[in-house]
N, CA, C and O atoms as a Tripos MOL2 file, in Angstrom:
@<TRIPOS>MOLECULE
protein
  280   279    70     0     0
PROTEIN
NO_CHARGES

@<TRIPOS>ATOM
      1 N           0.8400   -1.1780    0.0000 N.3       1 UNK1
      2 CA          0.0000    0.0000    0.0000 C.3       1 UNK1
      3 C           0.8870    1.2440    0.0000 C.2       1 UNK1
      4 O           1.8760    1.3060    0.7310 O.2       1 UNK1
      5 N           0.5400    2.2150   -0.8040 N.am      2 UNK2
      6 CA          1.3060    3.4500   -0.9110 C.3       2 UNK2
      7 C           1.1380    4.2820    0.3550 C.2       2 UNK2
      8 O           0.0250    4.4650    0.8500 O.2       2 UNK2
      9 N           2.2600    4.7840    0.8730 N.am      3 UNK3
     10 CA          2.2110    5.6220    2.0630 C.3       3 UNK3
     11 C           1.6560    6.9910    1.6920 C.2       3 UNK3
     12 O           2.0870    7.6050    0.7150 O.2       3 UNK3
     13 N           0.7010    7.4600    2.4800 N.am      4 UNK4
     14 CA          0.0750    8.7620    2.2080 C.3       4 UNK4
     15 C           0.7600    9.8550    3.0060 C.2       4 UNK4
     16 O           1.2100    9.6400    4.1310 O.2       4 UNK4
     17 N           0.8290   11.0300    2.4010 N.am      5 UNK5
     18 CA          1.3780   12.1860    3.0840 C.3       5 UNK5
     19 C           0.3280   12.7340    4.0450 C.2       5 UNK5
     20 O          -0.8700   12.6030    3.7930 O.2       5 UNK5
     21 N           0.7670   13.3500    5.1500 N.am      6 UNK6
     22 CA         -0.1980   14.0320    6.0120 C.3       6 UNK6
     23 C          -0.8610   15.1630    5.2370 C.2       6 UNK6
     24 O          -0.2360   15.7610    4.3600 O.2       6 UNK6
     25 N          -2.1040   15.4580    5.5460 N.am      7 UNK7
     26 CA         -2.8590   16.4760    4.8100 C.3       7 UNK7
     27 C          -2.1570   17.8280    4.8060 C.2       7 UNK7
     28 O          -2.1980   18.5420    3.8040 O.2       7 UNK7
     29 N          -1.5180   18.1850    5.9070 N.am      8 UNK8
     30 CA         -0.8710   19.4880    5.9920 C.3       8 UNK8
     31 C           0.2880   19.6330    5.0180 C.2       8 UNK8
     32 O           0.7020   20.7540    4.7270 O.2       8 UNK8
     33 N           0.8260   18.5180    4.5030 N.am      9 UNK9
     34 CA          1.9360   18.6270    3.5650 C.3       9 UNK9
     35 C           1.4490   18.8460    2.1300 C.2       9 UNK9
     36 O           2.2600   19.0390    1.2250 O.2       9 UNK9
     37 N           0.1590   18.8190    1.9240 N.am     10 UNK10
     38 CA         -0.4040   19.0470    0.6040 C.3      10 UNK10
     39 C          -0.2090   20.5050    0.2000 C.2      10 UNK10
     40 O          -0.5790   21.4040    0.9540 O.2      10 UNK10
     41 N           0.3660   20.7540   -0.9740 N.am     11 UNK11
     42 CA          0.5580   22.1470   -1.4130 C.3      11 UNK11
     43 C          -0.7730   22.8870   -1.5530 C.2      11 UNK11
     44 O          -0.8460   24.0850   -1.2820 O.2      11 UNK11
     45 N          -1.8120   22.1880   -1.9700 N.am     12 UNK12
     46 CA         -3.1120   22.8420   -2.1230 C.3      12 UNK12
     47 C          -3.6590   23.2660   -0.7680 C.2      12 UNK12
     48 O          -4.1410   24.3880   -0.6110 O.2      12 UNK12
     49 N          -3.5850   22.3670    0.2100 N.am     13 UNK13
     50 CA         -4.0920   22.6980    1.5420 C.3      13 UNK13
     51 C          -3.2690   23.8170    2.1670 C.2      13 UNK13
     52 O          -3.8220   24.7090    2.8110 O.2      13 UNK13
     53 N          -1.9710   23.7760    1.9840 N.am     14 UNK14
     54 CA         -1.1060   24.8300    2.5120 C.3      14 UNK14
     55 C          -1.4820   26.1850    1.9240 C.2      14 UNK14
     56 O          -1.5100   27.1930    2.6300 O.2      14 UNK14
     57 N          -1.7700   26.1990    0.6290 N.am     15 UNK15
     58 CA         -2.1580   27.4610   -0.0190 C.3      15 UNK15
     59 C          -3.5090   27.9580    0.5010 C.2      15 UNK15
     60 O          -3.6920   29.1530    0.7310 O.2      15 UNK15
     61 N          -4.4490   27.0330    0.6830 N.am     16 UNK16
     62 CA         -5.7730   27.4150    1.1960 C.3      16 UNK16
     63 C          -5.6430   27.9930    2.5980 C.2      16 UNK16
     64 O          -6.2030   29.0490    2.8940 O.2      16 UNK16
     65 N          -4.9010   27.2960    3.4640 N.am     17 UNK17
     66 CA         -4.7520   27.7600    4.8410 C.3      17 UNK17
     67 C          -4.0290   29.1050    4.9160 C.2      17 UNK17
     68 O          -4.3980   29.9650    5.7150 O.2      17 UNK17
     69 N          -3.0100   29.2860    4.0910 N.am     18 UNK18
     70 CA         -2.2820   30.5500    4.0910 C.3      18 UNK18
     71 C          -3.1530   31.6900    3.5810 C.2      18 UNK18
     72 O          -3.0870   32.8060    4.0970 O.2      18 UNK18
     73 N          -3.9590   31.4120    2.5790 N.am     19 UNK19
     74 CA         -4.7960   32.4470    1.9840 C.3      19 UNK19
     75 C          -5.9710   32.8420    2.8720 C.2      19 UNK19
     76 O          -6.4660   33.9650    2.7860 O.2      19 UNK19
     77 N          -6.4110   31.9340    3.7140 N.am     20 UNK20
     78 CA         -7.6030   32.1820    4.5400 C.3      20 UNK20
     79 C          -7.2690   32.2400    6.0250 C.2      20 UNK20
     80 O          -8.1250   31.9640    6.8650 O.2      20 UNK20
     81 N          -6.0410   32.5940    6.3500 N.am     21 UNK21
     82 CA         -5.5940   32.5890    7.7430 C.3      21 UNK21
     83 C          -6.4220   33.5290    8.6220 C.2      21 UNK21
     84 O          -6.7770   33.1620    9.7420 O.2      21 UNK21
     85 N          -6.7290   34.7110    8.1440 N.am     22 UNK22
     86 CA         -7.4740   35.6560    8.9870 C.3      22 UNK22
     87 C          -8.9010   35.1680    9.2450 C.2      22 UNK22
     88 O          -9.4210   35.3260   10.3490 O.2      22 UNK22
     89 N          -9.5350   34.5770    8.2290 N.am     23 UNK23
     90 CA        -10.8820   34.0480    8.4090 C.3      23 UNK23
     91 C         -10.8790   32.8490    9.3600 C.2      23 UNK23
     92 O         -11.7800   32.7000   10.1860 O.2      23 UNK23
     93 N          -9.8570   31.9970    9.2360 N.am     24 UNK24
     94 CA         -9.7430   30.8460   10.1320 C.3      24 UNK24
     95 C          -9.5170   31.3050   11.5720 C.2      24 UNK24
     96 O         -10.0570   30.7210   12.5120 O.2      24 UNK24
     97 N          -8.7240   32.3410   11.7310 N.am     25 UNK25
     98 CA         -8.4540   32.8680   13.0650 C.3      25 UNK25
     99 C          -9.7220   33.4390   13.6880 C.2      25 UNK25
    100 O          -9.9820   33.2150   14.8700 O.2      25 UNK25
    101 N         -10.5070   34.1670   12.9170 N.am     26 UNK26
    102 CA        -11.7600   34.7300   13.4310 C.3      26 UNK26
    103 C         -12.7520   33.6380   13.8140 C.2      26 UNK26
    104 O         -13.4180   33.7300   14.8450 O.2      26 UNK26
    105 N         -12.8480   32.6060   12.9820 N.am     27 UNK27
    106 CA        -13.7450   31.4920   13.2870 C.3      27 UNK27
    107 C         -13.2750   30.7720   14.5530 C.2      27 UNK27
    108 O         -14.0810   30.4700   15.4330 O.2      27 UNK27
    109 N         -11.9970   30.5040   14.6400 N.am     28 UNK28
    110 CA        -11.4430   29.8550   15.8260 C.3      28 UNK28
    111 C         -11.6390   30.6810   17.0760 C.2      28 UNK28
    112 O         -11.9360   30.1420   18.1430 O.2      28 UNK28
    113 N         -11.4750   31.9900   16.9510 N.am     29 UNK29
    114 CA        -11.6700   32.8920   18.0860 C.3      29 UNK29
    115 C         -13.1290   32.8470   18.5450 C.2      29 UNK29
    116 O         -13.4010   32.8290   19.7450 O.2      29 UNK29
    117 N         -14.0510   32.8280   17.6070 N.am     30 UNK30
    118 CA        -15.4750   32.7780   17.9410 C.3      30 UNK30
    119 C         -15.8060   31.4720   18.6660 C.2      30 UNK30
    120 O         -16.4730   31.4870   19.7010 O.2      30 UNK30
    121 N         -15.3480   30.3560   18.1310 N.am     31 UNK31
    122 CA        -15.6090   29.0560   18.7450 C.3      31 UNK31
    123 C         -14.9960   29.0010   20.1420 C.2      31 UNK31
    124 O         -15.6490   28.5620   21.0890 O.2      31 UNK31
    125 N         -13.7480   29.4420   20.2740 N.am     32 UNK32
    126 CA        -13.0650   29.4030   21.5630 C.3      32 UNK32
    127 C         -13.7960   30.2330   22.6190 C.2      32 UNK32
    128 O         -13.8200   29.8690   23.7950 O.2      32 UNK32
    129 N         -14.3870   31.3400   22.1950 N.am     33 UNK33
    130 CA        -15.1100   32.1930   23.1330 C.3      33 UNK33
    131 C         -16.4020   31.5390   23.6260 C.2      33 UNK33
    132 O         -16.9120   31.9100   24.6830 O.2      33 UNK33
    133 N         -16.9320   30.5810   22.8840 N.am     34 UNK34
    134 CA        -18.2140   29.9540   23.2280 C.3      34 UNK34
    135 C         -18.0590   28.6480   24.0130 C.2      34 UNK34
    136 O         -19.0450   28.1340   24.5410 O.2      34 UNK34
    137 N         -16.8410   28.1030   24.0990 N.am     35 UNK35
    138 CA        -16.6170   26.8230   24.7840 C.3      35 UNK35
    139 C         -17.0070   26.9720   26.2490 C.2      35 UNK35
    140 O         -16.6420   27.9940   26.8290 O.2      35 UNK35
    141 N         -17.6980   26.0690   26.8890 N.am     36 UNK36
    142 CA        -18.1860   24.7730   26.4130 C.3      36 UNK36
    143 C         -19.6390   24.8190   25.9320 C.2      36 UNK36
    144 O         -20.2290   23.7660   25.6910 O.2      36 UNK36
    145 N         -20.2130   25.9750   25.7900 N.am     37 UNK37
    146 CA        -21.6230   26.0770   25.3940 C.3      37 UNK37
    147 C         -21.8010   26.2440   23.8850 C.2      37 UNK37
    148 O         -22.6080   27.0660   23.4500 O.2      37 UNK37
    149 N         -21.0780   25.4980   23.1010 N.am     38 UNK38
    150 CA        -21.1570   25.6020   21.6500 C.3      38 UNK38
    151 C         -22.4640   24.9960   21.1590 C.2      38 UNK38
    152 O         -22.8500   23.9010   21.5670 O.2      38 UNK38
    153 N         -23.1330   25.7220   20.2790 N.am     39 UNK39
    154 CA        -24.3700   25.2570   19.6710 C.3      39 UNK39
    155 C         -24.2620   25.3690   18.1560 C.2      39 UNK39
    156 O         -23.4360   26.1170   17.6320 O.2      39 UNK39
    157 N         -25.0970   24.6260   17.4720 N.am     40 UNK40
    158 CA        -25.1290   24.6470   16.0140 C.3      40 UNK40
    159 C         -25.3780   26.0730   15.5160 C.2      40 UNK40
    160 O         -26.2430   26.7730   16.0430 O.2      40 UNK40
    161 N         -24.6240   26.5000   14.5060 N.am     41 UNK41
    162 CA        -24.7390   27.8250   13.8760 C.3      41 UNK41
    163 C         -24.3810   28.9870   14.7870 C.2      41 UNK41
    164 O         -24.7410   30.1280   14.4960 O.2      41 UNK41
    165 N         -23.6850   28.7240   15.8760 N.am     42 UNK42
    166 CA        -23.3430   29.7870   16.8130 C.3      42 UNK42
    167 C         -22.3650   30.7980   16.1960 C.2      42 UNK42
    168 O         -22.4490   31.9920   16.4850 O.2      42 UNK42
    169 N         -21.4670   30.3410   15.3750 N.am     43 UNK43
    170 CA        -20.4780   31.2110   14.7310 C.3      43 UNK43
    171 C         -20.6580   31.1590   13.2180 C.2      43 UNK43
    172 O         -19.6810   31.1040   12.4710 O.2      43 UNK43
    173 N         -21.8880   31.1770   12.7800 N.am     44 UNK44
    174 CA        -22.1710   30.9740   11.3530 C.3      44 UNK44
    175 C         -21.6070   32.0890   10.4780 C.2      44 UNK44
    176 O         -21.1570   31.8240    9.3630 O.2      44 UNK44
    177 N         -21.6210   33.3170   10.9560 N.am     45 UNK45
    178 CA        -21.0750   34.4220   10.1570 C.3      45 UNK45
    179 C         -19.5870   34.1920    9.8710 C.2      45 UNK45
    180 O         -19.1320   34.3590    8.7390 O.2      45 UNK45
    181 N         -18.8450   33.8100   10.8970 N.am     46 UNK46
    182 CA        -17.4210   33.5590   10.7520 C.3      46 UNK46
    183 C         -17.1660   32.3140    9.9070 C.2      46 UNK46
    184 O         -16.2470   32.2910    9.0880 O.2      46 UNK46
    185 N         -17.9800   31.2830   10.1080 N.am     47 UNK47
    186 CA        -17.8330   30.0620    9.3190 C.3      47 UNK47
    187 C         -18.0860   30.3300    7.8380 C.2      47 UNK47
    188 O         -17.3430   29.8540    6.9800 O.2      47 UNK47
    189 N         -19.1320   31.0890    7.5440 N.am     48 UNK48
    190 CA        -19.4430   31.3830    6.1450 C.3      48 UNK48
    191 C         -18.3340   32.1940    5.4860 C.2      48 UNK48
    192 O         -18.0300   31.9870    4.3110 O.2      48 UNK48
    193 N         -17.7300   33.1110    6.2270 N.am     49 UNK49
    194 CA        -16.6040   33.8850    5.6820 C.3      49 UNK49
    195 C         -15.4220   32.9610    5.3730 C.2      49 UNK49
    196 O         -14.7780   33.1030    4.3340 O.2      49 UNK49
    197 N         -15.1370   32.0150    6.2740 N.am     50 UNK50
    198 CA        -14.0590   31.0560    6.0550 C.3      50 UNK50
    199 C         -14.3730   30.1510    4.8720 C.2      50 UNK50
    200 O         -13.5120   29.9180    4.0240 O.2      50 UNK50
    201 N         -15.5830   29.6450    4.8090 N.am     51 UNK51
    202 CA        -15.9690   28.7640    3.7060 C.3      51 UNK51
    203 C         -15.8820   29.4770    2.3650 C.2      51 UNK51
    204 O         -15.3940   28.9060    1.3890 O.2      51 UNK51
    205 N         -16.3480   30.7130    2.3080 N.am     52 UNK52
    206 CA        -16.2910   31.4910    1.0670 C.3      52 UNK52
    207 C         -14.8430   31.7100    0.6380 C.2      52 UNK52
    208 O         -14.5130   31.5840   -0.5410 O.2      52 UNK52
    209 N         -13.9940   32.0320    1.5840 N.am     53 UNK53
    210 CA        -12.5770   32.2280    1.2670 C.3      53 UNK53
    211 C         -11.9740   30.9410    0.7220 C.2      53 UNK53
    212 O         -11.2920   30.9540   -0.3020 O.2      53 UNK53
    213 N         -12.2240   29.8340    1.4060 N.am     54 UNK54
    214 CA        -11.6520   28.5540    0.9750 C.3      54 UNK54
    215 C         -12.1710   28.1530   -0.4000 C.2      54 UNK54
    216 O         -11.4070   27.6540   -1.2260 O.2      54 UNK54
    217 N         -13.4370   28.3600   -0.6520 N.am     55 UNK55
    218 CA        -13.9920   28.0290   -1.9670 C.3      55 UNK55
    219 C         -13.3550   28.8840   -3.0570 C.2      55 UNK55
    220 O         -13.0600   28.3910   -4.1460 O.2      55 UNK55
    221 N         -13.1460   30.1490   -2.7670 N.am     56 UNK56
    222 CA        -12.5230   31.0540   -3.7360 C.3      56 UNK56
    223 C         -11.1100   30.5910   -4.0670 C.2      56 UNK56
    224 O         -10.7150   30.5940   -5.2330 O.2      56 UNK56
    225 N         -10.3530   30.1980   -3.0650 N.am     57 UNK57
    226 CA         -8.9910   29.7240   -3.2820 C.3      57 UNK57
    227 C          -9.0030   28.4190   -4.0730 C.2      57 UNK57
    228 O          -8.2180   28.2530   -5.0060 O.2      57 UNK57
    229 N          -9.8850   27.4950   -3.7080 N.am     58 UNK58
    230 CA         -9.9510   26.2030   -4.3980 C.3      58 UNK58
    231 C         -10.2910   26.3970   -5.8720 C.2      58 UNK58
    232 O          -9.7180   25.7290   -6.7330 O.2      58 UNK58
    233 N         -11.2000   27.2890   -6.1640 N.am     59 UNK59
    234 CA        -11.5890   27.5500   -7.5520 C.3      59 UNK59
    235 C         -10.4020   28.0940   -8.3450 C.2      59 UNK59
    236 O         -10.2770   27.8220   -9.5390 O.2      59 UNK59
    237 N          -9.5350   28.8570   -7.6900 N.am     60 UNK60
    238 CA         -8.3930   29.4670   -8.3950 C.3      60 UNK60
    239 C          -7.1930   28.5310   -8.5280 C.2      60 UNK60
    240 O          -6.2380   28.8630   -9.2310 O.2      60 UNK60
    241 N          -7.2190   27.3620   -7.8650 N.am     61 UNK61
    242 CA         -6.0900   26.4340   -7.9380 C.3      61 UNK61
    243 C          -5.9910   25.8010   -9.3200 C.2      61 UNK61
    244 O          -7.0090   25.4980   -9.9410 O.2      61 UNK61
    245 N          -4.7590   25.6000   -9.8040 N.am     62 UNK62
    246 CA         -4.5870   24.8520  -11.0530 C.3      62 UNK62
    247 C          -4.8900   23.3780  -10.7780 C.2      62 UNK62
    248 O          -4.0530   22.6610  -10.2320 O.2      62 UNK62
    249 N          -6.0660   22.9390  -11.1490 N.am     63 UNK63
    250 CA         -6.6200   21.6430  -10.7830 C.3      63 UNK63
    251 C          -5.7060   20.4630  -11.0510 C.2      63 UNK63
    252 O          -5.4410   19.6780  -10.1410 O.2      63 UNK63
    253 N          -5.2240   20.3170  -12.2550 N.am     64 UNK64
    254 CA         -4.4290   19.1420  -12.6050 C.3      64 UNK64
    255 C          -3.1490   19.0320  -11.7920 C.2      64 UNK64
    256 O          -2.7040   17.9210  -11.5040 O.2      64 UNK64
    257 N          -2.5610   20.1280  -11.4230 N.am     65 UNK65
    258 CA         -1.3130   20.1090  -10.6650 C.3      65 UNK65
    259 C          -1.4940   19.3960   -9.3370 C.2      65 UNK65
    260 O          -0.5950   18.6760   -8.9020 O.2      65 UNK65
    261 N          -2.6340   19.5780   -8.6820 N.am     66 UNK66
    262 CA         -2.8480   18.9890   -7.3700 C.3      66 UNK66
    263 C          -3.5060   17.6140   -7.4260 C.2      66 UNK66
    264 O          -3.2720   16.7900   -6.5420 O.2      66 UNK66
    265 N          -4.2960   17.3560   -8.4100 N.am     67 UNK67
    266 CA         -4.9440   16.0450   -8.5150 C.3      67 UNK67
    267 C          -3.9290   14.9670   -8.8290 C.2      67 UNK67
    268 O          -3.9880   13.8810   -8.2540 O.2      67 UNK67
    269 N          -3.0090   15.2390   -9.7200 N.am     68 UNK68
    270 CA         -2.0980   14.2040  -10.1980 C.3      68 UNK68
    271 C          -0.7280   14.2460   -9.5360 C.2      68 UNK68
    272 O           0.1760   13.5350   -9.9730 O.2      68 UNK68
    273 N          -0.5450   15.0530   -8.4990 N.am     69 UNK69
    274 CA          0.7740   15.1790   -7.8880 C.3      69 UNK69
    275 C           1.1270   14.0180   -6.9630 C.2      69 UNK69
    276 O           2.3060   13.8320   -6.6610 O.2      69 UNK69
    277 N           0.1550   13.2280   -6.5000 N.am     70 UNK70
    278 CA          0.4570   12.1230   -5.5610 C.3      70 UNK70
    279 C           0.6610   10.8500   -6.2650 C.2      70 UNK70
    280 O           0.9210    9.8280   -5.6300 O.2      70 UNK70
@<TRIPOS>BOND
     1     1     2 1
     2     2     3 1
     3     3     4 2
     4     3     5 am
     5     5     6 1
     6     6     7 1
     7     7     8 2
     8     7     9 am
     9     9    10 1
    10    10    11 1
    11    11    12 2
    12    11    13 am
    13    13    14 1
    14    14    15 1
    15    15    16 2
    16    15    17 am
    17    17    18 1
    18    18    19 1
    19    19    20 2
    20    19    21 am
    21    21    22 1
    22    22    23 1
    23    23    24 2
    24    23    25 am
    25    25    26 1
    26    26    27 1
    27    27    28 2
    28    27    29 am
    29    29    30 1
    30    30    31 1
    31    31    32 2
    32    31    33 am
    33    33    34 1
    34    34    35 1
    35    35    36 2
    36    35    37 am
    37    37    38 1
    38    38    39 1
    39    39    40 2
    40    39    41 am
    41    41    42 1
    42    42    43 1
    43    43    44 2
    44    43    45 am
    45    45    46 1
    46    46    47 1
    47    47    48 2
    48    47    49 am
    49    49    50 1
    50    50    51 1
    51    51    52 2
    52    51    53 am
    53    53    54 1
    54    54    55 1
    55    55    56 2
    56    55    57 am
    57    57    58 1
    58    58    59 1
    59    59    60 2
    60    59    61 am
    61    61    62 1
    62    62    63 1
    63    63    64 2
    64    63    65 am
    65    65    66 1
    66    66    67 1
    67    67    68 2
    68    67    69 am
    69    69    70 1
    70    70    71 1
    71    71    72 2
    72    71    73 am
    73    73    74 1
    74    74    75 1
    75    75    76 2
    76    75    77 am
    77    77    78 1
    78    78    79 1
    79    79    80 2
    80    79    81 am
    81    81    82 1
    82    82    83 1
    83    83    84 2
    84    83    85 am
    85    85    86 1
    86    86    87 1
    87    87    88 2
    88    87    89 am
    89    89    90 1
    90    90    91 1
    91    91    92 2
    92    91    93 am
    93    93    94 1
    94    94    95 1
    95    95    96 2
    96    95    97 am
    97    97    98 1
    98    98    99 1
    99    99   100 2
   100    99   101 am
   101   101   102 1
   102   102   103 1
   103   103   104 2
   104   103   105 am
   105   105   106 1
   106   106   107 1
   107   107   108 2
   108   107   109 am
   109   109   110 1
   110   110   111 1
   111   111   112 2
   112   111   113 am
   113   113   114 1
   114   114   115 1
   115   115   116 2
   116   115   117 am
   117   117   118 1
   118   118   119 1
   119   119   120 2
   120   119   121 am
   121   121   122 1
   122   122   123 1
   123   123   124 2
   124   123   125 am
   125   125   126 1
   126   126   127 1
   127   127   128 2
   128   127   129 am
   129   129   130 1
   130   130   131 1
   131   131   132 2
   132   131   133 am
   133   133   134 1
   134   134   135 1
   135   135   136 2
   136   135   137 am
   137   137   138 1
   138   138   139 1
   139   139   140 2
   140   139   141 am
   141   141   142 1
   142   142   143 1
   143   143   144 2
   144   143   145 am
   145   145   146 1
   146   146   147 1
   147   147   148 2
   148   147   149 am
   149   149   150 1
   150   150   151 1
   151   151   152 2
   152   151   153 am
   153   153   154 1
   154   154   155 1
   155   155   156 2
   156   155   157 am
   157   157   158 1
   158   158   159 1
   159   159   160 2
   160   159   161 am
   161   161   162 1
   162   162   163 1
   163   163   164 2
   164   163   165 am
   165   165   166 1
   166   166   167 1
   167   167   168 2
   168   167   169 am
   169   169   170 1
   170   170   171 1
   171   171   172 2
   172   171   173 am
   173   173   174 1
   174   174   175 1
   175   175   176 2
   176   175   177 am
   177   177   178 1
   178   178   179 1
   179   179   180 2
   180   179   181 am
   181   181   182 1
   182   182   183 1
   183   183   184 2
   184   183   185 am
   185   185   186 1
   186   186   187 1
   187   187   188 2
   188   187   189 am
   189   189   190 1
   190   190   191 1
   191   191   192 2
   192   191   193 am
   193   193   194 1
   194   194   195 1
   195   195   196 2
   196   195   197 am
   197   197   198 1
   198   198   199 1
   199   199   200 2
   200   199   201 am
   201   201   202 1
   202   202   203 1
   203   203   204 2
   204   203   205 am
   205   205   206 1
   206   206   207 1
   207   207   208 2
   208   207   209 am
   209   209   210 1
   210   210   211 1
   211   211   212 2
   212   211   213 am
   213   213   214 1
   214   214   215 1
   215   215   216 2
   216   215   217 am
   217   217   218 1
   218   218   219 1
   219   219   220 2
   220   219   221 am
   221   221   222 1
   222   222   223 1
   223   223   224 2
   224   223   225 am
   225   225   226 1
   226   226   227 1
   227   227   228 2
   228   227   229 am
   229   229   230 1
   230   230   231 1
   231   231   232 2
   232   231   233 am
   233   233   234 1
   234   234   235 1
   235   235   236 2
   236   235   237 am
   237   237   238 1
   238   238   239 1
   239   239   240 2
   240   239   241 am
   241   241   242 1
   242   242   243 1
   243   243   244 2
   244   243   245 am
   245   245   246 1
   246   246   247 1
   247   247   248 2
   248   247   249 am
   249   249   250 1
   250   250   251 1
   251   251   252 2
   252   251   253 am
   253   253   254 1
   254   254   255 1
   255   255   256 2
   256   255   257 am
   257   257   258 1
   258   258   259 1
   259   259   260 2
   260   259   261 am
   261   261   262 1
   262   262   263 1
   263   263   264 2
   264   263   265 am
   265   265   266 1
   266   266   267 1
   267   267   268 2
   268   267   269 am
   269   269   270 1
   270   270   271 1
   271   271   272 2
   272   271   273 am
   273   273   274 1
   274   274   275 1
   275   275   276 2
   276   275   277 am
   277   277   278 1
   278   278   279 1
   279   279   280 2
@<TRIPOS>SUBSTRUCTURE
     1 UNK1         2 RESIDUE 1 A UNK
     2 UNK2         6 RESIDUE 1 A UNK
     3 UNK3        10 RESIDUE 1 A UNK
     4 UNK4        14 RESIDUE 1 A UNK
     5 UNK5        18 RESIDUE 1 A UNK
     6 UNK6        22 RESIDUE 1 A UNK
     7 UNK7        26 RESIDUE 1 A UNK
     8 UNK8        30 RESIDUE 1 A UNK
     9 UNK9        34 RESIDUE 1 A UNK
    10 UNK10       38 RESIDUE 1 A UNK
    11 UNK11       42 RESIDUE 1 A UNK
    12 UNK12       46 RESIDUE 1 A UNK
    13 UNK13       50 RESIDUE 1 A UNK
    14 UNK14       54 RESIDUE 1 A UNK
    15 UNK15       58 RESIDUE 1 A UNK
    16 UNK16       62 RESIDUE 1 A UNK
    17 UNK17       66 RESIDUE 1 A UNK
    18 UNK18       70 RESIDUE 1 A UNK
    19 UNK19       74 RESIDUE 1 A UNK
    20 UNK20       78 RESIDUE 1 A UNK
    21 UNK21       82 RESIDUE 1 A UNK
    22 UNK22       86 RESIDUE 1 A UNK
    23 UNK23       90 RESIDUE 1 A UNK
    24 UNK24       94 RESIDUE 1 A UNK
    25 UNK25       98 RESIDUE 1 A UNK
    26 UNK26      102 RESIDUE 1 A UNK
    27 UNK27      106 RESIDUE 1 A UNK
    28 UNK28      110 RESIDUE 1 A UNK
    29 UNK29      114 RESIDUE 1 A UNK
    30 UNK30      118 RESIDUE 1 A UNK
    31 UNK31      122 RESIDUE 1 A UNK
    32 UNK32      126 RESIDUE 1 A UNK
    33 UNK33      130 RESIDUE 1 A UNK
    34 UNK34      134 RESIDUE 1 A UNK
    35 UNK35      138 RESIDUE 1 A UNK
    36 UNK36      142 RESIDUE 1 A UNK
    37 UNK37      146 RESIDUE 1 A UNK
    38 UNK38      150 RESIDUE 1 A UNK
    39 UNK39      154 RESIDUE 1 A UNK
    40 UNK40      158 RESIDUE 1 A UNK
    41 UNK41      162 RESIDUE 1 A UNK
    42 UNK42      166 RESIDUE 1 A UNK
    43 UNK43      170 RESIDUE 1 A UNK
    44 UNK44      174 RESIDUE 1 A UNK
    45 UNK45      178 RESIDUE 1 A UNK
    46 UNK46      182 RESIDUE 1 A UNK
    47 UNK47      186 RESIDUE 1 A UNK
    48 UNK48      190 RESIDUE 1 A UNK
    49 UNK49      194 RESIDUE 1 A UNK
    50 UNK50      198 RESIDUE 1 A UNK
    51 UNK51      202 RESIDUE 1 A UNK
    52 UNK52      206 RESIDUE 1 A UNK
    53 UNK53      210 RESIDUE 1 A UNK
    54 UNK54      214 RESIDUE 1 A UNK
    55 UNK55      218 RESIDUE 1 A UNK
    56 UNK56      222 RESIDUE 1 A UNK
    57 UNK57      226 RESIDUE 1 A UNK
    58 UNK58      230 RESIDUE 1 A UNK
    59 UNK59      234 RESIDUE 1 A UNK
    60 UNK60      238 RESIDUE 1 A UNK
    61 UNK61      242 RESIDUE 1 A UNK
    62 UNK62      246 RESIDUE 1 A UNK
    63 UNK63      250 RESIDUE 1 A UNK
    64 UNK64      254 RESIDUE 1 A UNK
    65 UNK65      258 RESIDUE 1 A UNK
    66 UNK66      262 RESIDUE 1 A UNK
    67 UNK67      266 RESIDUE 1 A UNK
    68 UNK68      270 RESIDUE 1 A UNK
    69 UNK69      274 RESIDUE 1 A UNK
    70 UNK70      278 RESIDUE 1 A UNK
């Protein structure tokens, strides 16, 4: 069986995380402030901002470079 790389070593994931760092930080800050009383959709504004950023980055990635690199 082929050994898999950890997800964090993926160039695509690294680019997504680097590009959306501020949105991820805001979402994490919101969640951390609500612990332990976290409820569904409690940080939805921050989550939607992070999701939109990640989708934008994924759409801009050169698809073939990341699909066939492993």
